C-alpha positions as a Markdown table, in Angstrom:
| # | Residue | x | y | z |
|---|---|---|---|---|
| 1 | Met | -15.6 | -12.4 | 0.2 |
| 2 | Asp | -13.2 | -14.0 | 2.7 |
| 3 | Tyr | -9.9 | -12.2 | 2.5 |
| 4 | Ile | -7.1 | -14.7 | 2.7 |
| 5 | Ala | -3.9 | -14.0 | 4.7 |
| 6 | His | -2.4 | -17.5 | 4.7 |
| 7 | Val | -3.1 | -21.0 | 3.5 |
| 8 | Arg | -1.5 | -23.8 | 5.6 |
| 9 | Ser | 0.3 | -26.2 | 3.2 |
| 10 | Ser | -0.3 | -29.3 | 5.3 |
| 11 | Asp | -4.1 | -29.2 | 5.3 |
| 12 | Arg | -5.0 | -26.1 | 3.1 |
| 13 | Ala | -6.7 | -24.4 | 6.1 |
| 14 | Ile | -7.3 | -20.7 | 5.5 |
| 15 | Gln | -6.5 | -18.0 | 7.9 |
| 16 | Thr | -8.4 | -14.8 | 7.0 |
| 17 | Val | -6.8 | -11.4 | 7.1 |
| 18 | Lys | -9.0 | -10.4 | 10.0 |
| 19 | Glu | -8.0 | -13.5 | 12.0 |
| 20 | His | -4.4 | -13.0 | 11.2 |
| 21 | Leu | -4.3 | -9.3 | 12.2 |
| 22 | Leu | -6.3 | -9.8 | 15.4 |
| 23 | Asp | -4.1 | -12.7 | 16.5 |
| 24 | Ala | -1.0 | -10.7 | 15.7 |
| 25 | Gln | -2.3 | -7.7 | 17.6 |
| 26 | Glu | -3.0 | -9.9 | 20.7 |
| 27 | Leu | 0.5 | -11.4 | 20.6 |
| 28 | Ala | 2.2 | -8.0 | 20.1 |
| 29 | Glu | 0.3 | -6.4 | 22.9 |
| 30 | Lys | 1.5 | -9.2 | 25.2 |
| 31 | Trp | 5.1 | -8.8 | 24.1 |
| 32 | Gly | 4.9 | -5.0 | 24.4 |
| 33 | Ser | 3.4 | -4.9 | 27.8 |
| 34 | Ser | 6.7 | -5.4 | 29.7 |
| 35 | Leu | 8.0 | -2.2 | 28.0 |
| 36 | Arg | 4.7 | -0.4 | 28.6 |
| 37 | Ile | 4.1 | 0.0 | 24.9 |
| 38 | Ser | 1.5 | -2.7 | 24.4 |
| 39 | Lys | -0.9 | -0.5 | 22.5 |
| 40 | Ile | 1.8 | 0.8 | 20.2 |
| 41 | Cys | 2.9 | -2.8 | 19.4 |
| 42 | Gly | -0.7 | -3.9 | 19.0 |
| 43 | Leu | -1.3 | -1.1 | 16.5 |
| 44 | Ala | 1.7 | -2.0 | 14.5 |
| 45 | Ala | 0.6 | -5.6 | 14.4 |
| 46 | Leu | -3.0 | -4.7 | 13.5 |
| 47 | Leu | -1.8 | -2.7 | 10.5 |
| 48 | His | 1.2 | -4.8 | 9.4 |
| 49 | Asp | -0.6 | -6.8 | 6.7 |
| 50 | Leu | -3.4 | -4.4 | 5.8 |
| 51 | Gly | -2.3 | -4.6 | 2.2 |
| 52 | Lys | -3.6 | -8.2 | 2.1 |
| 53 | Tyr | -7.0 | -6.7 | 1.8 |
| 54 | Ser | -6.1 | -5.6 | -1.8 |
| 55 | Asp | -7.5 | -7.3 | -4.9 |
| 56 | Ala | -3.9 | -7.7 | -6.1 |
| 57 | Phe | -2.9 | -9.6 | -3.1 |
| 58 | Gln | -6.0 | -11.8 | -3.1 |
| 59 | Asp | -5.4 | -12.6 | -6.7 |
| 60 | Tyr | -1.8 | -13.4 | -5.9 |
| 61 | Ile | -2.5 | -15.7 | -3.0 |
| 62 | Arg | -5.3 | -17.5 | -4.9 |
| 63 | Arg | -3.0 | -18.1 | -7.8 |
| 64 | Ala | -0.2 | -19.3 | -5.5 |
| 65 | Thr | -2.5 | -21.8 | -3.7 |
| 66 | Ala | -3.9 | -23.0 | -7.0 |
| 67 | Gly | -0.3 | -24.1 | -7.9 |
| 68 | Glu | 0.3 | -21.3 | -10.4 |
| 69 | Lys | 3.9 | -20.0 | -10.6 |
| 70 | Val | 4.1 | -16.7 | -8.6 |
| 71 | Thr | 7.1 | -14.7 | -7.4 |
| 72 | Arg | 7.2 | -14.2 | -3.7 |
| 73 | Gly | 6.8 | -10.5 | -2.9 |
| 74 | Glu | 5.5 | -9.6 | -6.3 |
| 75 | Val | 2.6 | -7.9 | -4.6 |
| 76 | Asp | 3.4 | -5.3 | -1.9 |
| 77 | His | 1.2 | -5.9 | 1.1 |
| 78 | Ala | 3.6 | -4.5 | 3.7 |
| 79 | Thr | 3.4 | -0.8 | 3.1 |
| 80 | Ala | -0.4 | -0.1 | 3.2 |
| 81 | Gly | -0.7 | -0.1 | 7.0 |
| 82 | Gly | 2.3 | 2.1 | 7.5 |
| 83 | Arg | 1.2 | 4.5 | 4.9 |
| 84 | Leu | -2.3 | 4.7 | 6.5 |
| 85 | Leu | -0.9 | 5.4 | 9.9 |
| 86 | Phe | 1.5 | 8.0 | 8.7 |
| 87 | Asp | -1.3 | 9.8 | 6.7 |
| 88 | Met | -3.7 | 9.7 | 9.6 |
| 89 | Leu | -1.3 | 11.4 | 11.9 |
| 90 | Lys | -0.1 | 14.1 | 9.4 |
| 91 | Gly | -0.7 | 17.5 | 10.8 |
| 92 | Thr | -0.9 | 16.4 | 14.4 |
| 93 | Ser | 1.6 | 17.1 | 17.1 |
| 94 | Val | 5.3 | 16.5 | 16.4 |
| 95 | Thr | 5.3 | 13.7 | 19.0 |
| 96 | Lys | 2.4 | 11.9 | 17.3 |
| 97 | Gln | 4.0 | 12.4 | 13.9 |
| 98 | Leu | 7.3 | 11.0 | 15.1 |
| 99 | Leu | 5.7 | 8.0 | 16.6 |
| 100 | Ala | 3.8 | 7.5 | 13.3 |
| 101 | Glu | 7.1 | 7.6 | 11.5 |
| 102 | Ile | 8.7 | 5.0 | 13.8 |
| 103 | Val | 5.7 | 2.6 | 13.8 |
| 104 | Ser | 5.1 | 3.1 | 10.1 |
| 105 | Asn | 8.8 | 2.2 | 9.4 |
| 106 | Ala | 8.4 | -0.9 | 11.5 |
| 107 | Ile | 5.3 | -1.9 | 9.6 |
| 108 | Ile | 6.8 | -1.1 | 6.1 |
| 109 | Ser | 9.9 | -3.0 | 7.0 |
| 110 | His | 8.3 | -6.1 | 8.7 |
| 111 | His | 9.7 | -8.4 | 6.1 |
| 112 | Gly | 13.2 | -7.0 | 6.5 |
| 113 | Asn | 15.3 | -4.1 | 5.3 |
| 114 | Leu | 14.6 | -1.7 | 8.1 |
| 115 | His | 15.2 | 1.8 | 6.7 |
| 116 | Asp | 17.0 | 4.7 | 8.3 |
| 117 | Tyr | 14.9 | 7.7 | 7.4 |
| 118 | Val | 16.3 | 9.7 | 10.3 |
| 119 | Ser | 19.7 | 10.0 | 8.6 |
| 120 | Gly | 18.1 | 11.6 | 5.5 |
| 121 | Glu | 16.9 | 8.7 | 3.4 |
| 122 | Glu | 13.5 | 9.6 | 2.0 |
| 123 | Ser | 10.8 | 7.1 | 2.2 |
| 124 | Pro | 9.3 | 6.3 | -1.2 |
| 125 | Phe | 6.2 | 5.0 | 0.6 |
| 126 | Leu | 5.5 | 7.9 | 2.9 |
| 127 | Thr | 6.4 | 10.6 | 0.4 |
| 128 | Lys | 7.4 | 13.2 | 3.0 |
| 129 | Ser | 10.1 | 15.8 | 2.6 |
| 130 | Gly | 13.0 | 15.5 | 5.0 |
| 131 | Glu | 12.9 | 19.1 | 6.2 |
| 132 | Asn | 9.2 | 18.7 | 7.2 |
| 133 | Ser | 9.3 | 15.4 | 8.9 |
| 134 | Pro | 8.8 | 15.2 | 12.7 |
| 135 | Ser | 12.1 | 13.4 | 13.2 |
| 136 | Ser | 13.9 | 16.3 | 11.4 |
| 137 | Lys | 12.2 | 18.8 | 13.7 |
| 138 | Leu | 13.1 | 16.9 | 16.9 |
| 139 | Leu | 16.7 | 16.2 | 15.8 |
| 140 | Gly | 17.2 | 19.7 | 14.5 |
| 141 | Val | 18.1 | 18.4 | 11.0 |
């Protein structure tokens, strides 16, 4: 099965999720290189649309491209990559966990609404307690 990320409206050309993520990773690494964070940027880009590999998103995009009425955003595809990164780095060093929080937040928020979890807002996607989060430890909260 080809997992679809985008379908161009002009000629109905399909961009697969794999192509989309690898292209995004390449661009992000270029943009991040001047700040010497190319691999961090590349990782965020590689994971940003991981949720498009879900059956729910594939059903949604196939219905949308078939002309069925769908509601933009009805399927959450933005949080899967952030959640994966956060979960993979749980229990590692405080520095790695903090970086995971920052990058996960960027991934989860890549369609807007950047969240401020450092000030105490709890992420419904990461399901972490404020007192145990790496940012709380580093900031002494």
